[in-house]
C-alpha positions as CSV (number, residue, x, y, z in Angstrom):
1,V,119.8,203.6,-64.1
2,A,120.4,202.8,-60.4
3,A,117.8,205.4,-59.3
4,A,115.3,204.0,-61.9
5,S,116.0,200.4,-60.6
6,L,115.2,201.6,-57.0
7,I,111.9,203.3,-58.1
8,G,111.0,200.3,-60.3
9,W,111.6,197.8,-57.5
10,L,109.5,199.8,-55.1
11,A,106.7,200.2,-57.6
12,F,106.5,196.9,-59.4
13,R,107.2,194.7,-56.4
14,F,104.2,196.2,-54.6
15,G,101.9,196.3,-57.6
16,I,102.0,200.1,-58.1
17,G,101.2,201.1,-61.7
18,G,99.4,203.6,-63.9
19,T,98.7,207.0,-62.4
20,Y,100.2,206.0,-59.0
21,F,103.5,205.0,-60.7
22,A,103.6,208.4,-62.4
23,L,103.0,210.1,-59.0
24,L,105.8,208.0,-57.5
25,T,108.3,209.2,-60.1
26,I,107.2,212.8,-59.7
27,A,107.6,212.5,-55.9
28,F,111.0,211.0,-56.4
29,A,112.1,213.9,-58.6
30,E,110.9,216.4,-56.0
31,F,112.7,214.6,-53.2
32,T,115.8,214.6,-55.4
33,R,115.5,218.4,-56.0
34,I,115.1,219.1,-52.3
35,G,118.1,216.9,-51.6
36,F,120.4,218.6,-54.1
37,D,119.2,222.0,-52.8
38,H,121.0,221.1,-49.6
39,F,123.9,219.2,-51.1
40,D,126.8,221.7,-50.8
41,W,129.3,219.5,-52.5
42,V,127.6,220.2,-55.8
43,G,126.7,223.8,-55.1
44,G,123.4,223.4,-53.4
45,S,120.6,225.5,-54.7
46,G,123.2,227.7,-56.4
47,G,123.9,225.0,-58.9
48,F,126.9,223.0,-60.1
49,F,129.1,224.7,-62.7
50,L,131.4,222.8,-65.0
51,K,134.8,224.2,-65.7
52,V,135.2,225.7,-69.1
53,V,138.7,225.2,-70.6
54,Q,139.5,227.4,-73.5
55,Q,141.5,225.3,-76.0
56,D,142.9,226.6,-79.3
57,H,142.7,224.2,-82.2
58,V,145.1,224.5,-85.0
59,D,143.5,225.1,-88.4
60,L,145.4,222.8,-90.6
61,L,143.9,224.2,-93.8
62,G,144.5,227.8,-93.0
63,G,147.6,227.5,-90.9
64,G,146.1,229.6,-88.1
65,V,144.3,228.9,-84.8
66,D,140.7,227.9,-84.7
67,R,138.9,228.9,-81.5
68,F,135.7,227.2,-82.6
69,G,137.2,223.8,-82.9
70,C,135.6,220.6,-81.5
71,D,136.9,218.4,-78.6
72,L,134.5,215.5,-78.6
73,L,136.5,213.7,-75.9
74,H,135.8,216.5,-73.4
75,L,132.5,217.6,-75.0
76,R,133.8,221.0,-75.7
77,G,133.3,223.0,-78.9
78,H,131.1,225.2,-81.0
79,P,127.3,224.9,-80.7
80,L,127.3,223.3,-84.1
81,M,129.2,220.4,-82.7
82,F,126.4,220.0,-80.1
83,Y,123.8,220.1,-82.8
84,Y,125.3,217.2,-84.7
85,L,125.9,215.3,-81.4
86,A,122.3,215.8,-80.4
87,L,121.2,214.6,-83.9
88,A,123.4,211.5,-83.5
89,L,121.9,210.8,-80.1
90,A,118.4,211.1,-81.5
91,V,119.1,208.8,-84.4
92,G,120.8,206.4,-82.1
93,G,117.8,206.4,-79.8
94,F,115.5,205.8,-82.7
95,V,117.5,202.9,-84.1
96,L,117.8,201.3,-80.6
97,S,114.1,201.6,-80.1
98,A,113.3,200.1,-83.5
99,Q,115.7,197.2,-82.8
100,L,114.2,196.5,-79.4
101,L,110.7,196.5,-80.8
102,R,111.6,193.9,-83.5
103,G,113.2,191.6,-81.0
104,R,111.9,189.4,-78.2
105,L,112.0,192.3,-75.7
106,G,109.7,194.3,-77.9
107,F,107.1,191.5,-78.0
108,Y,107.2,191.2,-74.3
109,F,106.9,195.0,-73.8
110,R,103.9,195.1,-76.1
111,A,102.3,192.1,-74.4
112,I,102.7,193.7,-71.0
113,R,101.3,197.0,-72.3
114,D,98.3,195.5,-73.8
115,N,97.3,193.0,-71.0
116,E,99.8,192.4,-68.2
117,E,97.7,189.7,-66.6
118,A,97.5,187.8,-69.8
119,A,101.2,188.2,-70.4
120,R,101.9,186.9,-66.9
121,A,99.6,183.9,-67.5
122,A,101.5,183.1,-70.7
123,G,104.8,182.8,-68.8
124,V,106.3,186.3,-69.2
125,D,108.2,187.5,-66.2
126,T,106.4,190.9,-66.1
127,F,108.5,192.3,-63.2
128,R,111.8,191.6,-65.0
129,Y,110.8,193.1,-68.3
130,K,109.2,196.1,-66.8
131,M,112.4,196.7,-65.0
132,Y,114.3,196.3,-68.3
133,A,112.1,198.9,-69.9
134,L,112.5,201.4,-67.1
135,Q,116.3,200.9,-67.0
136,I,116.7,201.3,-70.7
137,S,114.6,204.5,-70.6
138,A,116.6,205.9,-67.6
139,G,119.9,205.1,-69.3
140,M,118.9,207.1,-72.5
141,T,117.5,209.9,-70.4
142,G,120.7,210.0,-68.3
143,L,122.8,210.2,-71.5
144,A,120.7,213.2,-72.6
145,G,121.3,214.7,-69.2
146,V,125.1,214.6,-69.7
147,F,124.7,216.3,-73.0
148,F,122.5,219.0,-71.3
149,A,125.1,219.6,-68.6
150,F,128.0,220.1,-71.0
151,Y,126.0,222.2,-73.4
152,Y,125.0,224.7,-70.7
153,N,128.0,224.1,-68.5
154,N,125.8,224.1,-65.4
155,L,123.2,222.1,-63.5
156,F,120.6,223.7,-61.2
157,P,118.3,221.5,-59.1
158,E,115.3,223.7,-59.7
159,Q,115.9,223.5,-63.5
160,I,116.8,219.8,-63.8
161,F,114.3,218.2,-61.3
162,N,111.5,220.7,-61.9
163,M,108.1,219.1,-62.6
164,G,107.9,221.1,-65.8
165,R,110.9,219.2,-67.2
166,S,109.1,215.9,-66.8
167,I,106.0,217.4,-68.4
168,E,108.1,218.6,-71.4
169,I,109.6,215.1,-71.9
170,I,106.3,213.3,-71.9
171,L,104.3,215.8,-73.9
172,G,106.2,214.9,-77.2
173,P,105.1,211.2,-77.2
174,I,101.6,212.0,-76.0
175,I,101.0,214.6,-78.8
176,G,103.0,212.7,-81.4
177,G,101.6,209.3,-80.7
178,V,102.4,206.9,-77.8
179,G,103.4,203.5,-78.8
180,T,104.9,204.6,-82.2
181,L,108.5,205.1,-83.2
182,F,108.1,208.3,-85.3
183,G,105.3,209.9,-83.1
184,P,107.6,211.2,-80.3
185,I,109.9,212.8,-82.9
186,L,107.0,214.5,-84.6
187,G,105.4,215.6,-81.4
188,A,108.7,217.1,-80.1
189,A,109.2,218.9,-83.4
190,V,105.7,220.4,-83.4
191,L,106.0,221.6,-79.8
192,T,109.5,223.1,-80.3
193,V,108.4,224.9,-83.5
194,L,105.3,226.3,-81.8
195,S,107.0,227.4,-78.6
196,E,110.0,229.0,-80.4
197,S,107.6,230.8,-82.8
198,I,105.6,232.2,-79.9
199,N,108.7,233.4,-78.2
200,E,109.9,235.1,-81.3
201,L,106.5,236.8,-81.9
202,L,106.4,238.0,-78.3
203,A,109.9,239.3,-78.6
204,L,109.1,241.2,-81.8
205,S,105.9,242.6,-80.3
206,G,107.5,243.7,-77.1
207,Y,104.9,242.0,-75.0
208,E,105.8,239.5,-72.2
209,I,103.3,236.8,-71.2
210,P,104.4,234.9,-68.1
211,G,104.0,231.2,-68.6
212,A,103.3,231.4,-72.4
213,K,105.1,228.1,-73.1
214,Q,103.1,226.3,-70.4
215,I,99.9,227.8,-71.8
216,L,100.8,226.5,-75.2
217,Y,101.6,223.1,-73.9
218,G,98.2,222.9,-72.2
219,I,96.4,224.0,-75.3
220,A,98.3,221.5,-77.5
221,L,97.6,218.7,-75.1
222,G,93.9,219.5,-74.9
223,L,93.5,219.7,-78.7
224,A,95.4,216.4,-79.1
225,I,93.2,214.7,-76.6
226,M,90.0,216.0,-78.1
227,F,90.7,215.6,-81.8
228,M,93.6,213.1,-82.0
229,P,93.5,210.9,-78.9
230,H,96.1,208.5,-80.4
231,G,98.4,211.3,-81.4
232,I,99.3,213.2,-84.6
233,W,101.4,210.5,-86.3
234,P,98.8,207.7,-86.3
235,A,96.2,210.1,-87.9
236,I,98.8,211.0,-90.6
237,A,99.8,207.4,-91.0
238,N,96.2,206.4,-91.6
239,R,95.7,209.1,-94.3
240,L,99.0,208.0,-96.0
241,G,97.9,204.4,-95.9
242,F,100.4,203.2,-93.4
243,R,99.3,200.5,-90.9
244,R,98.9,202.0,-87.4
245,P,99.6,199.6,-84.5
246,A,96.4,198.8,-82.7
247,A,95.7,200.4,-79.4
248,P,95.2,198.2,-76.4
249,D,91.3,198.6,-76.4
250,E,91.3,197.8,-80.2
251,D,93.3,194.6,-79.5
252,A,90.8,193.6,-76.9
253,D,87.9,194.1,-79.3
254,A,89.7,192.0,-81.9
């Protein structure tokens, strides 16, 4: 959140937005990667490894020792524990986003998204609320990063701050539907199923295609832009009779 506040202050105070703001965040991630590559206290380019403490948990039902128990306090346990923890985080993020959209913050966020100049003219402190949006997003992403670290028990600068990581994070909302609640979930699910299916098919066939996942992401993004520019979920919602939130250009026409 502190890092996001610094980026947001630099960008919003000097009127940087759109593509240039995206470039600023990518540049900051690259600077951070280079910095941690030479930060010996956390392992440098060799990565930072979390200590793994083997704990035996007493199986009260069977009377024996369960080595696959869960220690939520220290985020240690069987992968199944991490699955349910990730599910809880996802549900929590969804509920938080839904509550934000229904409140005053959500109205301000949508007003700034649709027409920042009009929102400013109406008395909305656009700088403050853009900072709020960035800080909330950074806090949720940082929480996911903690989960990532304890699941893999390590952090590598090349892996965490790589540009591909940022692309993976943003592809889900773009393909699922930016500006919708369910769209990012659907987009992430589609991308995950496709990428894992391709990996399984390649493993079974014995062939290895370097960058297969990146090629898939590029094809999926291209198809989404050509045939469903608003994402998968708005198209499905229209067919099911749900009301799709109007895009900024549609609001302007209205």
